[in-house]
KOLBALUM-219124 format. One record per residue (C-alpha): residue in one letter; x, y negated, z negated. Coordinates in steps of 0.2 Angstrom, whole numbers, plus 5000, padded with zeros to 4 digits. Example, Ala and Ser with C-alpha at 12.3 -4.5 7.8 and 13.67 -1.06 7.14 Angstrom:
! KOLBALUM-219124
A_5062_5022_4961 $
S_5068_5005_4964 $
END
This chain:
! KOLBALUM-219124
M_4153_5091_5016 $
S_4169_5100_5011 $
K_4186_5092_5010 $
N_4192_5102_5025 $
S_4178_5095_5036 $
V_4182_5078_5030 $
L_4200_5080_5035 $
F_4195_5088_5052 $
L_4184_5073_5056 $
L_4198_5060_5050 $
A_4212_5069_5060 $
P_4210_5059_5076 $
S_4211_5043_5067 $
I_4225_5048_5057 $
L_4235_5054_5072 $
I_4231_5037_5081 $
L_4237_5028_5065 $
L_4253_5038_5064 $
G_4257_5037_5083 $
F_4253_5018_5086 $
F_4257_5011_5069 $
V_4268_5022_5057 $
L_4280_5029_5071 $
P_4284_5011_5079 $
L_4288_5005_5061 $
I_4300_5019_5058 $
V_4308_5015_5075 $
V_4310_4997_5070 $
L_4317_5001_5053 $
N_4329_5013_5060 $
N_4335_5001_5073 $
S_4337_4987_5059 $
I_4349_4998_5048 $
L_4360_5005_5061 $
D_4375_4997_5070 $
E_4380_5001_5088 $
S_4390_5017_5082 $
G_4375_5024_5073 $
T_4381_5020_5055 $
I_4369_5014_5042 $
T_4372_4996_5038 $
F_4363_4980_5031 $
Q_4374_4968_5041 $
H_4359_4962_5052 $
Y_4348_4958_5037 $
L_4363_4949_5029 $
L_4366_4939_5045 $
Y_4348_4934_5045 $
F_4347_4928_5027 $
K_4364_4920_5027 $
D_4363_4910_5043 $
Q_4356_4893_5040 $
H_4349_4892_5058 $
Y_4338_4907_5056 $
L_4333_4901_5039 $
A_4328_4884_5046 $
I_4317_4893_5059 $
T_4309_4904_5046 $
F_4305_4889_5035 $
R_4298_4880_5050 $
S_4287_4895_5054 $
I_4281_4897_5037 $
K_4277_4878_5036 $
I_4267_4878_5052 $
S_4258_4894_5047 $
I_4253_4887_5030 $
L_4247_4871_5038 $
A_4237_4880_5052 $
T_4229_4891_5038 $
I_4224_4876_5027 $
I_4216_4866_5042 $
T_4208_4882_5048 $
L_4201_4885_5031 $
L_4194_4867_5030 $
I_4186_4868_5047 $
G_4181_4886_5046 $
Y_4172_4884_5029 $
F_4162_4869_5035 $
I_4156_4879_5051 $
A_4153_4895_5041 $
Y_4143_4885_5027 $
F_4133_4875_5040 $
T_4129_4891_5050 $
T_4123_4901_5035 $
R_4114_4888_5026 $
Y_4107_4876_5039 $
I_4103_4887_5054 $
K_4087_4896_5049 $
S_4082_4904_5066 $
K_4089_4921_5069 $
K_4090_4917_5087 $
L_4100_4901_5085 $
K_4111_4909_5072 $
R_4115_4923_5084 $
I_4120_4911_5097 $
A_4131_4902_5085 $
Y_4140_4918_5081 $
I_4143_4921_5099 $
V_4150_4903_5101 $
I_4161_4906_5086 $
I_4169_4922_5093 $
S_4169_4917_5111 $
P_4187_4911_5111 $
L_4192_4929_5107 $
F_4185_4935_5124 $
T_4198_4924_5133 $
S_4217_4928_5135 $
A_4228_4918_5124 $
V_4238_4912_5139 $
V_4222_4905_5147 $
R_4217_4896_5130 $
S_4235_4889_5128 $
F_4235_4882_5146 $
G_4218_4874_5142 $
W_4225_4865_5127 $
M_4240_4860_5137 $
V_4228_4851_5149 $
I_4218_4843_5134 $
L_4234_4838_5124 $
G_4244_4831_5138 $
N_4248_4813_5141 $
N_4235_4813_5155 $
G_4224_4825_5145 $
F_4206_4822_5139 $
I_4211_4816_5122 $
N_4223_4803_5127 $
K_4213_4797_5142 $
T_4197_4795_5130 $
L_4207_4786_5117 $
L_4215_4775_5130 $
G_4199_4771_5138 $
L_4191_4766_5122 $
G_4206_4755_5118 $
I_4210_4764_5101 $
I_4228_4767_5107 $
S_4239_4757_5118 $
Q_4250_4772_5124 $
P_4247_4791_5125 $
L_4249_4801_5108 $
N_4263_4814_5108 $
L_4252_4829_5105 $
L_4261_4842_5116 $
Y_4278_4850_5115 $
N_4279_4848_5096 $
E_4273_4855_5080 $
T_4257_4846_5081 $
G_4252_4854_5097 $
I_4257_4871_5090 $
V_4246_4869_5075 $
I_4231_4863_5085 $
G_4232_4878_5096 $
L_4234_4890_5082 $
V_4219_4883_5073 $
Y_4208_4884_5088 $
I_4213_4902_5092 $
L_4213_4909_5074 $
A_4197_4899_5067 $
P_4185_4914_5072 $
F_4194_4925_5059 $
M_4192_4913_5045 $
I_4174_4908_5050 $
L_4169_4926_5051 $
S_4177_4931_5034 $
I_4169_4917_5025 $
T_4152_4919_5034 $
T_4151_4937_5029 $
V_4153_4933_5010 $
L_4141_4918_5012 $
E_4128_4929_5020 $
N_4129_4941_5005 $
I_4127_4928_4991 $
D_4110_4930_4983 $
S_4100_4914_4986 $
R_4092_4915_4970 $
L_4108_4911_4961 $
E_4108_4894_4970 $
E_4090_4891_4966 $
A_4092_4895_4948 $
A_4107_4883_4947 $
S_4095_4869_4955 $
D_4081_4873_4943 $
L_4094_4871_4928 $
G_4097_4853_4934 $
L_4113_4855_4944 $
G_4114_4845_4960 $
A_4119_4851_4977 $
F_4137_4847_4975 $
Q_4138_4854_4957 $
T_4130_4870_4963 $
F_4142_4872_4977 $
I_4157_4869_4966 $
K_4151_4880_4951 $
I_4142_4894_4961 $
T_4145_4895_4979 $
L_4163_4891_4980 $
P_4169_4904_4967 $
L_4158_4918_4975 $
T_4166_4914_4992 $
V_4184_4916_4986 $
P_4186_4934_4992 $
G_4181_4928_5009 $
I_4193_4913_5008 $
L_4208_4924_5003 $
A_4204_4937_5016 $
G_4203_4924_5030 $
S_4218_4915_5024 $
V_4228_4931_5024 $
M_4223_4936_5042 $
V_4226_4918_5049 $
F_4243_4916_5040 $
S_4249_4933_5046 $
L_4243_4930_5064 $
A_4250_4913_5064 $
I_4267_4917_5058 $
S_4268_4932_5071 $
A_4261_4922_5085 $
Y_4272_4920_5101 $
V_4262_4915_5116 $
T_4253_4900_5109 $
P_4268_4892_5101 $
A_4280_4896_5115 $
M_4268_4888_5128 $
L_4262_4873_5117 $
S_4280_4869_5112 $
G_4287_4870_5130 $
G_4301_4881_5123 $
K_4308_4866_5113 $
I_4303_4873_5096 $
Q_4309_4889_5090 $
L_4298_4900_5078 $
I_4302_4917_5071 $
A_4292_4926_5084 $
T_4302_4918_5098 $
V_4318_4923_5089 $
I_4313_4941_5089 $
Y_4308_4940_5107 $
E_4324_4932_5113 $
Q_4334_4945_5103 $
M_4325_4960_5110 $
M_4321_4954_5128 $
Q_4335_4942_5132 $
V_4350_4946_5122 $
F_4346_4964_5120 $
N_4352_4964_5102 $
Y_4339_4977_5096 $
Q_4347_4979_5079 $
F_4346_4961_5074 $
G_4329_4958_5082 $
S_4322_4974_5073 $
A_4329_4967_5056 $
V_4321_4950_5059 $
A_4304_4959_5064 $
F_4305_4970_5049 $
A_4309_4956_5037 $
V_4294_4946_5043 $
L_4283_4962_5042 $
M_4288_4964_5023 $
F_4284_4946_5020 $
S_4267_4949_5028 $
F_4265_4964_5017 $
L_4270_4953_5002 $
I_4256_4941_5006 $
I_4243_4955_5008 $
G_4249_4962_4991 $
L_4247_4945_4983 $
N_4229_4944_4991 $
H_4225_4961_4984 $
Y_4231_4956_4966 $
L_4221_4939_4967 $
L_4205_4949_4972 $
R_4207_4960_4956 $
S_4212_4946_4944 $
D_4202_4940_4930 $
W_4199_4923_4936 $
I_4190_4930_4951 $
E_4179_4940_4940 $
E_4175_4925_4929 $
G_4170_4915_4945 $
R_4159_4929_4950 $
R_4151_4929_4933 $
END
């Protein structure tokens, strides 16, 4: 196939990418570096990075995103490992995958409302714990950072699970069998063989979960009851309530650059020597 033919076939995808991704980014960047008179300025970025209020919100967003990523990794790895190693039937495995991705078929608003019912003072968790006598008063699980993290973990878990599952499915089972024949126990085989080989899936899943968590708006806004501000809520307020498009665009572009930095770090780690040594 000639080069022109390849370019012709790729043209629709390239146009869609330019129209729905590149062009909006250019518009956001343009808004972020222009003042009301149309003069190029970086005052909006300076305001964002110098204001302690916005920096505190940024650090809170990063903290919640990192915490959600770590918890999602622990839960997601366990589910992915169990699904790929202990479910042998193809039919049951197919059903398991459907259950894993089923949350993605539901609106984030509906899922967040569901967690508001579950985490509330009269919700399922508190009623169960009170009924069992484990607690004497309802736990404060809603309208705080705890509720936000729980909601983010539930919503973003499929991305982590599928990333790790894809890598686990492609690991040659003979490697683990060989390790067992050489006298390694199940735990040692996991630590020395399976875990290093799944690092690419862990990194890819962590990048996706962190990027989606730090940019999430609906779930944090609903589960915090508007009491906790995150970076996404700041962008929304500046754009849709204050109508300060320049400052909102600056914050949005700063978060985007931070996400690109995380993606670049992931790309560097995937190509680093310690990953290659783990594979060998």
